SETIDREN-273053 format. One record per residue: residue in one letter; x, y, z of N, C-alpha, C in turn. Coordinates in steps of 0.001 Angstrom, whole numbers, plus 500000, padded with zeros to 6 digits. Each point is the difference from the previous one (the first is absolute). Example, Ala and Ser with C-alpha at 12.3 -4.5 7.8 and 13.67 -1.06 7.14 Angstrom:
<rs>
A513190494310507800499110501190500000500900501200500000;S499650501050499280500820501190500060499230501090500730;
</rs>
This chain:
<rs>
N146655558945371119499561501224499629501497500684501188;R500852499986499523501258501110499811499646501387500170;P500061500624500710500439501602499919500241500880498622;L499145501013499781500111500214498656501729501600499753;D500240500383499688501156500612500314499863501286499272;T500109500410500613499632501452498808501250501289499825;T499814500323499188501555500836499640499080501748499048;L500317500896500950499764501201499565501438500634499384;F498950500616498404501707500929498741498247500390499609;G500715501000498685499390501052499689500501501278500299;S499306501155499151500752501646500052499472500274501353;P498548499775500635498653500559500857501264499335501596;Y501061498919499736499894499142501723501249500815499540;I500637499953499131501797500781499804500186501101500648;N498642501219498927499664501396501152499732499719500961;E499330499576500011499637499860502246501358499229500664;Q500147499478499398501563499632501154500813501076499374;V500689500561499311500472501592500055499832500799500883;I498885500923500213499236500648500453500340499070500962;N499757498922500990499793499359501430502248500784500551;Y500173499646499182501348499925500144500938501724500141;I499513500614499266500100500953499284499272500965501904;L499041499742500599499348500639500461500945499320501868;H500030498843499708501198499592501565501414500532499193;D500221500336499302501945500567499663499412501198500491;T499168500805499974500083501196500415499303500465501259;Y499410499616500977499377499510500539501046500882501172;F501537498192499636501209500377501245500804500772499381;T500690499906498649500638501363499518499642501377499633;V498884500515500451499762501384499741500175500360501670;P499595499074501153500431500829501435501556499349500162;V500398498763499648501633499910500081500229501766499445;A499696500533498667501051500932499711499090501120500805;I499398500669500329499306500818500526501369499703501015;L500044499076500763500284499633501416501682500539499644;V500535499751499579501725500177499070499723501301499699;I499356500593499413500064501318500080500097501198499684;F498527499631501733499889500991500976501237499750501370;L500568499008500287501026500179501098501223500415498554;T500312499605499377501395501194499882499673502137499472;I498474499417499698499778501684500087500299500349501717;W499328499376500394500212500504502161500955499718500129;Y500799499146499624501668500252500242500236501125499433;N500510500116499448500303501826499087499769500896500633;L498010499768500366499176501910500091500351500285502018;K499450499001500036500838499424501848498530500603500494;S499375499814499030497890500936500604499123498640499805;F499634499620499864497913499260499884499698500857499658;K499780501624499819498709500967499965500141499840498230;L501421500136499890501348500822498542499512499013499241;T500317498366500530500294498754499509498214499889499393;L498828500218500489498706499702499678500270500637498579;I500158501149499264499624501705499409500120498777498437;P501160499404500045499871498844498773499378499464499665;F499480499240501108499244498799500392498577500580498928;T499170500982500747499165500668499830499609500141498741;T501056501196499425499807500024498383500142498793499584;S500619498848499954499981499017499159498307499109500217;L499401499864501290499092499051500313498539501135499273;L500332500945500330498469500421498922500783499883498799;S500842500286499331500426499738498685499205498061499683;I500375499302500975499642498339499657498624500111500186;I499644500759500468498278499937500285499179500793498359;I500888500827499957499336500489498687499734499609498436;V501394498932500562500509499157498211499396498834500291;L499522499098501294498815499133499851498888500025499403;G500081501219500803497866500860499686499763500773497829;F501510499830499827500338500049498788500018499037498733;M500673498996500183499771498375500150498203499286499613;G499782500388501689498524499946500101499372500653498515;I500169501213499743498408500909499200500543499263498922;T501257500291499949500511499432498050500557499131499767;H499599498869500533498925498569500080501619499510500362;I501187500102499792501546499202499989499957498970501000;P500404499087499371499858498581500841501106500405500727;L500367498786501444501154499857500423500903498965499382;T501223500378499652500510499310499893501449499752500271;I500976498871499453500899499041500435500922502065500129;L499730500992499204501149501205499771498713501968500762;T498769499093500296499296501469500506500219499258501384;A500256499396500439500180499220501054501590501081500712;V500385499959499346501096500813500153499858501109500346;V499243500861499832499908501824499740499998500006501443;P499421499356500705499495500846501206502051500168501048;A500651499299499542501226499398500611500681500923499314;L499582500576498922501155500693498961500280501602500621;I498312499953500151499333501765500420500562500017501200;I500146499569500978500787499739501211501007500463500269;L501246498890499043500996499663499890500948501741499291;I499142500163498662500220501388499644499410501396500727;G498253500146500227499891500790500789501207500389501171;T499787499346500859500765500176501865501702500831499309;T500493498873498759501869500638500394499638501779499365;E498872500718499176499859501230499913499374500512501166;D499000499581500529499809500685501311501147499746500446;S500587499254501146501534499862501049500946501238499462;Y499798499817498771501013500880499821500052501715500462;L498088500127498905499692500981500700500067500827501518;V499518498878500899499700500288501149501802499332500823;S500832499598499983501189499894500332500783501917499809;E499816499635498622500724501993499742499209501003501057;F498434499623500225499521501391500630500327499705501569;V500555498111500669500654500254500648501318500499500844;E500965500098498695501358500689499975498888501528500170;E499966500097498928499574501335500734499823500985500954;R498882499285500847499218500386500884500647499505501280;T501657499550499454501054500084502098500486502070499322;I499996500330499205500708501033499317498561500670500824;H499391500163499223499058501669499610498632499227501075;S498879501481500357498593498816500881498998500679498837;D500137500628498957499006500194499572499760499332499090;K499061499213499850498836498805498794499949500624498792;D499439501134499848499556500064499025501240500187499405;L501174500844499895500608500577499308501432498375499734;I500048499385501381500403498758499054499118498986499318;I498530500003500368499890499498498132499996500659499380;K500160501856499845500024500004498823501144499940499249;A501264500014501261501629499484499600499906498305498928;I499710499783500803499410498562499054499804499586499082;S499030500770499256498742500310498889501149500060499165;K500747501075500624500667500634499134501937499263499374;K499840499459501502501451499005499664499518498829499632;L498757499812499938499986497742499427498992500015498870;G499208501528500259498750499902498175499969499614499179;L501339500644499185500164498420498671500627499016500626;A500791500196500336500504497770500312498945499276499938;I498757501056501060499083498548500509499032499828498587;I500016500855498959499066500897498691500861498962499229;L500882499886500173500856499155498637500065498870499907;T499975499669501895500333498206499986498582499690499889;A498813500388500643498545499616499424499658499917498662;T500940500830499588499236500514498747500482499052498781;T501452499353500286500400498744499752500171498746500589;T499381499373500303499761499190500820498700499792499211;I498947500865500457498286500317498645500336498871499304;V500964501358498742500043499441498902500345498846499487;G500964499133501216500738498498499425498798498859500752;F499299500725500359498920498476500857498919500661498672;A499353501245499501499710500300498739499954498968498821;S501465499929499810500983499755498997499547498748499500;I499236499172501024500234498613500260498326499397499009;Y499610500948500186498509499803499429499613500023497992;L500942500479499529500910499699498801499860498650499543;N500129499155500746500221497877499765498589500431499884;K500409498152499167498385499808499529499387498763500794;I500367499845501682499761499114500410499004500934500610;V498868499525500050498703501276500961500134499120501365;M500822499248500939500658499596501569500875501522500029;L500986499908498920500885501236500332499130501467499926;Q499364499990499346499048501075499598499356500506501020;E499272499002500695499202500563501390501147500559500743;F500946499012500198501029500744501033501023500964499348;A499794500434499788500172501727498927499024500210500551;I498945500272500090498774500833500099500108500844501613;V500293498159500707499235500548501493501077500543499957;S501607499359499977501161500874501406500610501304498819;T499784500359499129499409501133499455499166500839500476;F498680499363500245499077501278500811500514499984501522;G500206499031500350499934499881502088501708501058500238;L500520499632498651502036500909500029499247501509500376;I499302500325498761499148501386499558499615499873501231;I498877499960500450499403500024501542500815500263501554;N500523499480500524501577500079500609500421501083499776;F500886500428498389500331501034500115499444501484500290;I498528500236499678498910500893500481500173499680501089;I499482498803500832499970500041501303501113500589500867;T500953499525499570501545500595500535499419501666500312;I500755500510498740499846501542499753499656501122501201;I498291498840500020498802500633500596499872499760501658;M500137498716500170500230500001500504501464500524501511;V501374498877499631500971500120500548500481500955500502;P499238501843499434500444500828500045498884500219501751;N498896499724499665499137500409501291499977499762500956;M500279498159499761500273499328501257501129500475500901;L501128500237499044501225500774500661500150501715501201;H498189500134499294500229501225500817498537500123500799;F499561498931500153499421500078501563499490498610500388;M501283499378499940500514498669501383501068501514500442;Q499452499509501217500678500320501764502035498675499387;I500133500617499651501733499776499732500645500182500777;N500659499163501265501040500967501120500877499737499453;I501981499974499394500473499947499775501165500815500232;S501082499206500663501067500793500920500778500450498918;R501169500567500754500667500757498849501407498864500041;K499487499129500976501169498663499635499925499179498590;H498764499691499874499144499367499210501247499698499050;T499830498849499790500549500196497760499269498684499952;V500562500194498181499221498992499370500858498828499303;N499720498601500383501226499344499939499550499283497814;Y500804500909499450499549499956498533500727498360499817;E501159499168500173501061499709499831498976497943499777;T499566499213498845499328498758500425501223498440500358;
</rs>
């Protein structure tokens, strides 16, 4: 009466294990990435409120992307699990740049509307070109014949488009309506 040794194998078992590893890694890497990016932005802006702006737009974009994945039945794979971190990384970069320019201008002028218009003229084209080239780059991955890469291309492209739209709508409005006290001596640290 020896006990039987059992071994699980096959595609269903491997797929389940891969999903479990992806979720485990995502639960660890995304919070660490968020913390590192948050601390870096906070160090540069020296304001908790201003640091929340980039994360608000990224979080909203991630929620919409996850809903999009559910509606379109795109599964969570090794590649699509990376998209939230990708949106945080790329999305917070554009937003942080806009916010830091606002802070820099606010040390000179007090009229928020004038500053937002000036920043829009100064950085608008650069933000549009950056977003467009990034979106086109990720969209080009769809040309690959591998289904997993095509799904990644769809999800990441959609996420970056949504993040861009949310950025150009929300960041100026958040800067306008937030009560932000910036001293004339406040400077933004651009060193990395």
